[in-house]
TORVODREN-472708 format. One line per 4 residues: their letters; for each residue x negated, y, z negated of N, C-alpha, C. Coordinates in pm, whole numbers. Each point is the difference from the previous one (the first is absolute). Layout:
BEGIN
a> X Y Z X Y Z X Y Z; ... .
# end
This chain:
BEGIN
mgdg> 17651 -10989 -7928 128 66 18 66 20 -135; 88 101 -9 64 29 -127 139 56 19; 68 19 -114 137 50 7 10 150 -28; -116 66 -20 0 143 -29 26 34 -145 .
rgtv> 25 -102 -83 27 22 -142 -102 -70 -88; -113 -39 59 -108 -58 -78 -19 -149 17; 95 -69 62 -15 -144 24 -73 -22 132; -110 -73 -6 -83 -25 118 -10 -150 23 .
aegd> 6 -40 126 -13 -141 35 -116 -19 98; -74 -107 -21 -106 -39 92 39 -131 66; -35 -16 127 38 -123 68 -75 -21 129; 36 -107 67 -62 -37 127 101 18 112 .
vvsa> -46 54 112 87 18 116 28 -136 62; 129 -33 10 42 -126 60 21 16 150; 65 108 38 23 25 142 20 149 22; -29 44 121 18 140 38 55 5 140 .
gphg> 101 85 20 60 10 131 76 129 17; 67 16 111 72 125 27 115 26 -97; 45 -105 -69 113 17 -91 -43 16 -146; -131 0 -24 -44 22 -137 -115 -91 -40 .
lrva> -27 4 -129 -114 -71 -57 52 -91 -111; -45 -125 -1 36 -93 -107 -123 -25 -86; 19 17 -131 -111 -14 -95 38 -100 -109; -91 -90 -30 17 -92 -112 -64 63 -123 .
vvrr> 80 37 -97 -50 69 -119 -81 -96 -86; -121 42 -35 -89 -79 -84 14 40 -147; 8 131 -24 19 46 -138 64 137 -3; 69 27 -111 60 131 -25 -58 54 -130 .
fevp> -13 133 -7 -47 62 -123 51 143 -8; -1 52 -122 47 135 -26 -119 94 -17; 5 116 66 -104 102 -15 57 110 -89; -61 24 -116 55 103 -90 -15 140 58 .
vqep> 86 90 -43 -8 140 41 -125 60 -60; -71 79 79 -123 62 -48 28 113 -99; -97 24 -86 7 110 -96 -108 102 32; 29 129 -21 130 57 -33 91 7 123 .
efvl> 127 26 -24 95 18 110 -24 137 63; 0 4 134 -17 126 73 133 43 60; 39 122 -28 123 58 54 -38 122 82; 43 4 125 -27 115 87 129 77 23 .
vqal> 2 125 -44 111 90 30 -42 81 122; 57 -33 114 -43 57 127 104 96 56; -39 128 11 87 97 67 17 -42 145; 117 24 57 27 -43 136 -91 71 99 .
pkgd> -89 -73 69 -85 63 101 78 20 130; -56 80 88 65 24 127 -29 -114 98; 90 -14 98 -19 -99 106 -10 -142 -52; -94 -74 59 -19 -141 -37 -103 -18 -110 .
rgpl> -37 108 -67 -101 -12 -103 54 -62 -130; 132 -6 -13 57 -67 -117 -34 -149 -2; 35 -74 107 -40 -141 4 -151 -19 -7; -79 95 55 -145 -10 -11 -44 7 -146 .
avdl> 56 95 -76 -33 12 -142 35 -127 -75; 115 -58 32 43 -125 -64 -95 -113 36; -37 -8 128 -91 -105 47 -133 7 -75; -60 117 -5 -130 16 -65 8 -30 -150 .
atel> 104 51 -65 15 -22 -144 21 -148 -31; 74 -68 86 24 -143 -20 -130 -78 11; -80 31 102 -128 -68 16 -91 23 -121; 16 114 -66 -86 33 -113 64 -31 -135 .
gvdr> 106 -81 1 47 -59 -125 113 67 -72; 70 95 61 110 66 -69 108 -102 -35; 65 20 -116 106 -91 -44 140 56 21; 10 133 -5 131 63 19 -20 132 73 .
ivpw> 84 25 99 -7 123 78 132 74 -15; -10 128 -36 118 83 -24 3 109 107; 92 -8 97 14 112 94 55 121 -75; -64 115 21 34 120 -78 37 115 93 .
aasr> 116 60 -24 46 116 77 -53 127 -64; -126 35 29 -62 120 -55 57 125 67; -15 114 -66 59 125 51 -53 40 137; -129 -22 24 -62 44 124 -17 -110 103 .
citr> 73 -109 -14 -7 -106 101 51 52 134; -76 -24 103 45 35 135 108 -98 44; -22 -125 -32 98 -104 31 109 -1 -106; 124 -11 44 114 -11 -90 83 -121 39 .
wred> 26 -85 -97 91 -111 25 140 47 -33; 79 26 103 139 37 -24 72 -115 -69; 109 34 -66 72 -99 -80 33 -126 80; 34 19 128 37 -116 82 -121 -76 54 .
rvak> -122 49 -30 -121 -65 52 -93 -50 -110; 40 19 -125 -85 -44 -112 -22 -151 5; 107 -76 17 -12 -146 2 -92 -46 112; 10 65 116 -86 -37 113 -146 32 -30 .
gvak> -25 114 -63 -137 37 -34 -61 -95 -101; 75 -35 -104 -49 -93 -101 -27 -137 63; 91 -44 87 -18 -130 66 -128 -2 85; -30 111 64 -121 9 83 -125 -11 -87 .
wrsa> 3 65 -117 -114 -8 -91 -13 -142 -56; 111 -64 -31 -6 -137 -53 -53 -96 105; 37 21 124 -51 -84 108 -151 18 15; -48 124 -13 -144 27 9 -74 -68 -115 .
ahaa> 58 3 -120 -63 -64 -116 -8 -151 19; 107 -58 55 2 -144 23 -104 -40 104; -8 74 110 -96 -31 106 -144 15 -50; -26 105 -77 -136 22 -51 -39 -107 -101 .
skqs> 97 -50 -76 -27 -107 -96 -41 -128 72; 68 -30 110 -35 -119 79 -139 15 59; -29 118 55 -129 22 64 -115 -11 -100; 21 54 -121 -106 -1 -101 6 -122 -91 .
rrph> 94 -92 29 14 -126 -75 26 24 -148; 84 99 -27 36 29 -138 108 -96 -47; -15 -57 -119 104 -90 -50 125 72 -49; -13 130 -28 113 79 -47 27 115 97 .
vpev> 122 8 50 40 112 84 42 115 -92; -56 119 18 37 111 -90 146 40 15; 56 44 -110 138 50 1 1 140 59; 97 28 85 25 136 48 136 41 -55 .
tdlm> 0 101 -86 123 42 -66 86 86 92; 115 38 -49 82 98 70 -66 137 -6; 41 89 86 -52 137 2 29 69 -133; -101 70 -54 16 69 -128 -19 150 14 .
ttre> 66 74 -88 -20 144 -12 -112 26 -99; -43 125 -10 -104 35 -97 46 -32 -142; 125 30 -31 51 -28 -134 -3 -150 -29; 37 -81 98 -1 -145 -20 -142 -53 -18 .
vcgm> -95 56 75 -140 -42 -17 -47 35 -140; 32 119 -48 -40 39 -136 56 -96 -103; 123 -43 18 59 -96 -93 -72 -133 5; -44 -42 118 -72 -126 15 -135 2 -70 .
ladv> -63 118 -4 -134 11 -58 -3 -32 -149; 116 3 -64 5 -33 -143 -38 -145 -26; 9 -84 104 -25 -143 -17 -140 -44 44; -85 93 41 -135 -38 44 -103 41 -105 .
dlav> -114 -66 5 -106 27 -98 -91 116 40; -12 23 131 -76 114 50 63 46 130; 21 129 13 50 57 125 -94 111 43; -36 -2 128 -85 105 55 70 61 120 .
vlhe> -9 132 11 53 70 116 -118 64 72; -16 -35 126 -114 52 77 26 145 38; -98 85 -33 15 143 28 -136 57 36; -8 62 115 -130 49 49 -59 108 -88 .
qarr> 82 70 -80 -50 107 -86 -24 -46 -143; 21 -128 -27 -23 -51 -135 -148 7 -33; -30 32 -124 -140 8 -41 -56 -136 -41; 88 -85 -48 -47 -128 -53 -8 -104 111 .
plsg> -116 -66 16 -10 -106 101 61 -130 -51; 48 -82 92 53 -130 -38 -104 -82 -74; -125 16 38 -108 -77 -62 -20 34 -147; 56 115 -44 -17 40 -139 107 -53 -93 .
lqip> 97 -74 53 109 -52 -83 -35 -134 -62; 57 -26 -117 -6 -132 -60 109 -84 66; -37 -109 65 94 -80 77 38 -126 -78; 128 -22 -27 40 -122 -71 -25 -124 84 .
qsgs> -37 -108 -66 -28 -125 69 122 -90 11; 109 40 -62 125 -74 8 115 99 1; 123 -49 2 115 90 6 25 46 142; 35 127 18 32 50 133 -58 140 21 .
iavi> -40 26 125 -57 129 40 80 51 120; 49 123 -12 75 61 110 -85 108 67; 1 1 132 -72 100 79 104 78 81; 1 131 -16 96 85 70 -71 75 112 .
vgpe> 48 -19 123 -61 63 116 101 95 63; -38 125 17 89 101 56 7 -4 152; 83 85 58 19 3 146 -104 87 70; 9 7 134 -92 83 79 2 146 -45 .
gglt> 116 49 -40 10 139 -43 -50 27 -140; -40 -105 -70 -53 16 -135 109 -3 -105; -43 -6 -124 92 1 -114 41 143 -34; 120 17 -47 39 131 -52 -48 13 -143 .
dgev> -11 123 -48 -40 21 -140 100 -67 -94; 128 5 36 102 -60 -83 -15 -150 -11; -38 -65 109 -21 -146 -3 -119 -36 -88; -108 76 11 -117 -27 -83 35 17 -148 .
vafr> 71 107 -31 40 24 -139 90 -112 -50; 96 -42 83 92 -107 -41 -73 -131 -25; -94 -35 87 -73 -125 -17 -91 5 -122; -63 113 -22 -87 12 -118 82 -5 -128 .
aaga> 119 60 3 89 -7 -116 46 -142 -27; 6 -81 106 40 -140 -14 -117 -90 -39; -119 60 -14 -116 -76 -47 -107 -29 102; 16 50 123 -98 -28 104 -122 91 -13 .
eavr> -114 -52 42 -125 77 3 -22 49 143; -25 129 17 -33 54 132 -149 -24 24; -33 -70 110 -140 -34 28 -31 24 148; -129 4 29 -45 8 139 -91 -119 27 .
lgpe> -5 -40 128 -86 -111 38 -140 49 32; -10 108 75 -129 51 43 19 130 73; -102 50 69 11 129 68 86 -4 127; 17 -118 60 77 -11 122 150 -2 -30 .
vlrt> 78 55 91 146 -7 -11 47 -113 91; 50 -107 -60 43 -117 76 143 15 50; 32 -70 106 138 -5 47 86 -70 -105; 128 37 -2 90 -64 -96 11 -150 26 .
stag> -20 -43 123 12 -142 32 -121 -82 -43; -114 66 -29 -120 -74 -40 -43 27 -143; 51 108 -60 -42 37 -136 36 -108 -102; 117 -60 15 42 -104 -94 -92 -121 7 .
aatl> -34 -43 122 -87 -114 17 -139 27 -57; -51 121 22 -132 35 -55 1 -5 -152; 109 48 -60 10 -2 -146 10 -141 -54; 78 -85 69 12 -139 -43 -135 -71 6 .
aals> -79 29 103 -132 -60 11 -89 45 -116; 6 130 -32 -80 53 -110 41 -62 -133; 131 -17 -20 49 -62 -123 -39 -148 -7; 4 -69 113 -35 -142 1 -146 -20 -34 .
mrtr> -86 92 42 -142 -10 -34 -22 1 -151; 90 65 -73 -17 12 -145 87 -98 -79; 79 -78 72 89 -94 -70 -8 -139 63; 73 -21 107 13 -133 60 -128 -52 64 .
wa> -79 91 57 -121 -44 69 -125 6 -89; 20 40 -122 -117 18 -88 -57 -136 -43 .
# end
């Protein structure tokens, strides 16, 4: 069991009942944050696919999730519903962390605009924006083994030309995963898995 911030405890079950579980802690230890840091900028998917995207990304090691209000998002979080939407994503991240036994629960930030995402990219070591028409494959990039990597995933309606230009101007590389067009709710997880193969799982 852990506190979601890297502290993990091991122990023996003393009793179990309808009112809870009692555990005698044997030892506590700290699990360091993995390198590199993974940041997922996720355009708001339609329906319940937002929590699904968060769930999958959490299981695959994401450290920070940024909900993004892209131009072509079908789903819109009205001003009075932003807090509720963010809370739902944070709940999904917490539940997925427990299921996958992650010592660190990923951060879910407040909703960001395209301009705010571009400003955030100044602090990462590598940023990639997934684009089905990109010529360069993700596999052709030099991937840093430390620092932070941001992955930008567009909505069901796709990225606008203006968004692609803005992200590239902010330093992001436009890349493609393969010939298939993935759903916005699964593209981020697929990219995180590909990045982990070349960094954390290597």
